[in-house]
C-alpha positions as CSV (number, residue, x, y, z in Angstrom):
1,X,-27.9,9.3,-24.3
2,X,-28.9,9.6,-20.8
3,X,-28.5,6.1,-20.2
4,X,-24.8,6.2,-21.2
5,X,-23.9,9.0,-18.8
6,X,-23.2,7.0,-15.8
7,X,-20.8,4.9,-17.6
8,X,-19.1,7.9,-19.3
9,X,-18.6,9.3,-15.8
10,X,-17.1,6.1,-14.7
11,X,-14.6,6.1,-17.4
12,X,-13.7,9.8,-17.1
13,X,-14.0,10.0,-13.6
14,X,-11.3,8.1,-12.1
15,X,-7.9,9.4,-11.8
16,X,-6.6,5.9,-10.9
17,X,-7.1,5.1,-14.7
18,X,-3.4,5.8,-15.3
19,X,-2.6,3.3,-12.7
20,X,-4.6,0.4,-13.8
21,X,-1.8,-1.1,-15.6
22,X,-0.1,-1.7,-12.4
23,X,-0.6,-5.1,-10.9
24,X,-1.7,-4.5,-7.4
25,X,-1.6,-8.1,-6.2
26,X,2.0,-8.3,-7.2
27,X,2.5,-4.9,-5.5
28,X,0.9,-6.2,-2.3
29,X,3.1,-9.3,-2.3
30,X,6.3,-7.3,-3.0
31,X,5.4,-5.2,0.4
32,X,4.8,-8.3,2.2
33,X,8.0,-9.9,1.0
34,X,9.9,-6.6,1.9
35,X,8.3,-6.8,5.6
36,X,9.2,-10.2,6.1
37,X,12.9,-9.7,4.8
38,X,13.0,-6.6,7.2
39,X,11.8,-8.9,10.0
40,X,14.3,-11.6,9.1
41,X,17.1,-9.1,8.9
42,X,16.3,-7.5,12.2
43,X,16.3,-11.2,13.9
44,X,19.7,-12.2,12.1
45,X,21.4,-8.9,13.0
46,X,20.5,-9.1,16.6
47,X,21.6,-12.7,16.8
48,X,24.9,-11.8,15.2
49,X,25.3,-9.0,17.3
50,X,24.8,-11.0,20.6
51,X,27.3,-13.6,19.3
52,X,29.7,-10.7,18.4
53,X,29.1,-9.4,21.9
54,X,30.2,-12.7,23.4
55,X,33.3,-13.0,21.1
56,X,34.5,-9.5,21.9
57,X,35.3,-10.6,25.5
58,X,37.9,-13.1,23.9
59,X,39.7,-10.3,22.3
60,X,42.3,-7.7,23.6
61,X,40.5,-4.6,22.2
62,X,37.0,-5.1,23.7
63,X,35.7,-1.8,23.3
64,X,36.8,-1.4,19.6
65,X,35.2,-4.8,18.9
66,X,32.0,-4.0,20.8
67,X,31.8,-0.6,19.0
68,X,32.1,-2.6,15.5
69,X,29.5,-5.0,16.6
70,X,27.1,-2.1,17.5
71,X,27.8,-0.3,14.2
72,X,27.1,-3.5,12.2
73,X,23.7,-3.9,14.3
74,X,22.8,-0.2,13.5
75,X,23.6,-0.7,9.8
76,X,21.4,-3.7,9.7
77,X,18.7,-1.9,11.6
78,X,18.8,0.9,9.3
79,X,18.3,-1.2,6.2
80,X,15.4,-3.0,8.0
81,X,13.8,0.3,8.5
82,X,14.4,1.3,4.9
83,X,12.7,-1.8,3.7
84,X,9.8,-1.3,6.2
85,X,9.3,2.3,5.0
86,X,9.3,1.3,1.2
87,X,6.7,-1.6,2.1
88,X,4.7,1.0,3.9
89,X,4.7,3.4,1.1
90,X,3.6,0.6,-1.3
91,X,0.8,-0.5,1.2
92,X,-0.5,3.3,1.4
93,X,-0.4,3.4,-2.5
94,X,-2.5,0.2,-2.7
95,X,-4.9,1.7,0.0
96,X,-5.4,4.7,-1.7
97,X,-6.0,3.2,-5.1
98,X,-8.6,0.7,-3.4
99,X,-10.4,3.8,-1.7
100,X,-10.3,5.6,-5.1
101,X,-12.1,2.6,-6.8
102,X,-14.7,2.6,-3.9
103,X,-15.5,6.2,-4.5
104,X,-15.6,5.9,-8.2
105,X,-17.8,3.0,-8.1
106,X,-20.2,4.7,-5.6
107,X,-20.3,7.8,-7.6
108,X,-21.3,5.7,-10.9
109,X,-23.9,3.9,-8.7
110,X,-25.5,7.1,-7.7
111,X,-25.4,8.7,-11.0
112,X,-27.1,5.7,-12.7
113,X,-29.7,5.7,-9.8
114,X,-30.4,9.3,-10.6
115,X,-30.5,8.8,-14.3
116,X,-32.9,5.7,-13.9
117,X,-35.2,8.1,-11.6
118,X,-35.1,10.8,-14.2
119,X,-35.9,8.2,-17.0
120,X,-38.7,6.7,-14.9
121,X,-40.1,10.1,-14.1
122,X,-39.9,11.1,-17.8
123,X,-41.8,8.0,-18.9
124,X,-44.7,8.3,-16.3
125,X,-47.4,10.4,-17.3
126,X,-48.2,13.4,-15.1
127,X,-51.0,12.8,-12.7
128,X,-54.4,14.4,-13.0
129,X,-55.7,16.1,-10.0
């Protein structure tokens, strides 16, 4: 029974067992894609803003046009920030999952080592002095 204790601890211990159904590689890829999308959105919105700024000088109501261009840039940056924040949340979840796995693995290894020592001590005869 004592030999199975470390393995029982390994099964019972981790709270991440519920999260085991998630595909962590797919989540990591999703976060990477969100970061790339946010970066692309920032670049495209900046380029569009610069073009709009130039085009505004050709219009009669320059200030209104520039305000509209700034508002479009702000909205695009806000969306990019939202994507980056969500990607960060996913990455933190993955990091926490990996940390929990490491801790559980170390605890199981320590427990197995302790059980091995106990089994070794119980099997060895007492030394006569």
